[in-house]
N, C-alpha and C positions, 0 to 999 in steps of 0.2 A: 441474410442481413438487418435481422431483431438481437442475434446478438452483439453486432456493430455501436445499434443504435442505445443498448441497455449501457453499455464499455462508454460510449461518448456522453450519457446523461448521468450515469455514478460522478462519469469525471470529472464532468459540467461540475454535476453538484458539492463535491469536497473540498474541488477547488482552493474555496475561500479561506476554506484555516488551513489548507497546504501554504500556501501564499503567507497568510499572515504568518504559520509561524521559517518560512523561510529568512521572508522580511525580516524577522525580529532577528533572526540570527546573520543576517547581513548587516545587522544594524551594530554588534556586535563584534565585529572585523576592524580595529585597531586600520586606524590614515597608516603611521606609521611607514607602516609592513608594504600599504603599497608605493608610497616614498617612492623608501629603501629601492624595493624593487626595479621602482622607473630612474632610480641608479644610479639602477646597478646596467643595466639598457635594454630590461624584459619588455617585450614587446605587448599592447594586448592579450594576442592570446597567450601567453607564458608566465603573466598577471591574475588570467581568470585560474588558470591547473596552478599554480604551484602556490596561489596569495588567496584567493575566493575559495574554491573547492576544501583546496586543502586545512582549512582554516574551520566549514563548511562541512564537514566530511561525514565528523560521527552525525550535523542534524541530519543532514543526508540520506545519510543507510538508515535510521529514525520513519523519517514519511515512506521511506522503500517496506521497512519493515510496516510501518503498521498500511499504508494501501496493500500490501499482500493481505498480512490479514485481514482486511475489508472487498476485499475481492473472496475472502474466501468466504463469508459471511454476509451475501447478499441474497433477497428475499423479497425486498419491495419490491422495485424495480421490471422485476419476471413476473412475481405474479399478477402486476395493473396492469404490463405494456402484452406482457402474451401467457398471459399462463401455466407458461411451462410447454409454447408455444409450436410450429404443428411435424407432428414428430418426436417428440419431448426433444428438441433440440441444440434449447437455453436454459434446461433445467441446472440450478445451482447446488448446492450441500444439500443447506436452508429449504431451498424450496423442494425437495427428494425427503428431508426430516416430514417441515409438515403436513405434504402427502400420505411419508408414513403416519401422523397422528393423528388427520384429523379426514383424508378421503375411506384409505383400510383402518385408520381403528387399528395400529398396529403402535402400539403405545411399545411395549418390551424393543421394538428396530426401533425408534423415532429417540426413544433411553441411548440405544447405543450407539450407533450414526452420531446424536450428539456427543456422549463422553470420546468416539473414537476422531471429534471434530478436534475436543477440543485438547484430547492428548497427538494428534496429527501440528496442529499449533504448537500447542510449548515441544513439545520438540522441532521441528520446523523455527522456528523463537528461538534455541540453545543451538543449533545446529550450525543458522545467517551472525546469531550472536559473535558466536566464535567464531568463524569465514575467518569472519567482518574485523573482531580485530588488532588493533595496533598495535603490531608485537615495536619491542622497542621501545 
C-alpha cells in the first residue's frame, strides 16, 4: 500500500510540468489537419488517433522517457513517507545509494551504484530512442 501511495504522490507532484509540455504540443497542431480529417469522414476517435497522437508522438515519447528516468531517481518521497518501508518494501535505487553512503559508510558501493545507474539510464535512453525512432 505504501508503494501505491508513493506512486500517486509522485505522479500528482510531477503532473503540472507534464501537462504544460503536452498542452504546448497540442497548441502546435495546425487546425487544418482536423478540418481535413473531418472532411474525409473521420470520426472523433480517428481524428484523435491519426491527427492528435501522430502530431504529438515525439512529445509523448519524450515525456514517457522523462517519467521513466524520474521514477528511477525517486528518493524524497520514499525517505520522508516510509524510510524504506516495512521490510525494505519501498526501497528505490537512490534510496539504496543513500543507505550505502550515509548509514553503511560504504562510499565505494554508493559510487558504484551511482555509476551503474548513470550507465543503465544512458543505455536505456539510447535503446528507447532507437526503438521509438520513426522510420521512413
